[in-house]
N, C-alpha and C positions, 0 to 999 in steps of 0.2 A: 367374485368379488372383486370390485375396481378400485387402482390404483387412485393415490389421491393424486391432484397435481402439485406440481413444484414447490418444497418448501423453503420456506425464509430461512437466515442464517441470524445470531443474534450473538452480538457485539461489544458487549460493554452493557452499558443501558438499552440500546438500541438494537433495531430488528432493521434487515436489508433482505429486499427480494433475490429471488434466485437471477442472476447472470448480472445483480446489482456490486458495482465497485464503489471503492473508496478509501480515505488515508485514516488512517486507524488515528484515535486520541486516547493519549496515555497520559492520565495525571500521572504527576504535576508537571509533567516535561507538554503537552498540549497535542496538534494534529504533526502527525509525522510524515511528515509530504516529501520522504524518499522512502517509503513504507505504502504500497499498493495492498488491500485485500479484495475479495472477491468472491460471493457465494457463489456454490454449485450444490443445487439440491442438496440445500440445510446443511454445508460442511463451509467452513469459510478458510479461505485460501489464503495465505499472506506471502508478500515476496519484497525482499528491498533489492532499490535501482541497481542495477551493474551499471557499474563504471567503467570506461578503457583504463589501464596505467595511464599517471602522468608521466611527461617526458623532460618535464622542465623539473630546477631543482624547486621554488618558490610558486606553484600554482595559486590560482585564482579559483574564490567558488560565488565572482560576483553574477554572473548568469544562471547558473546554475547552482542551487546551496548544496545539491546532491553529489554531485562531481564536479572535480576540480578541473581546470584548464591552466594550461600556459597563456601568461598575458601577450 
C-alpha cells in the first residue's frame, strides 16, 4: 500500500498546505502578527516571536510591535 502525499492543515476555517506558514487570525482580536504558525504533515505548529529582554526603563514598540526596543 502506498502512503498518501503530505497532508494539509486546518486552522479555523482555512486550510494550509504542507510547509506553508501564516500569522493566525483569532476573533475578535484579528491577525496575531507576533505568532507564526506552520503546517507539518497535517499538524499545525505555532510559536510566539521571542524577544530579547529590554535594557531600558521605557522601551518603545514603533519598529516592531512584537518586541520592545530602547528609544
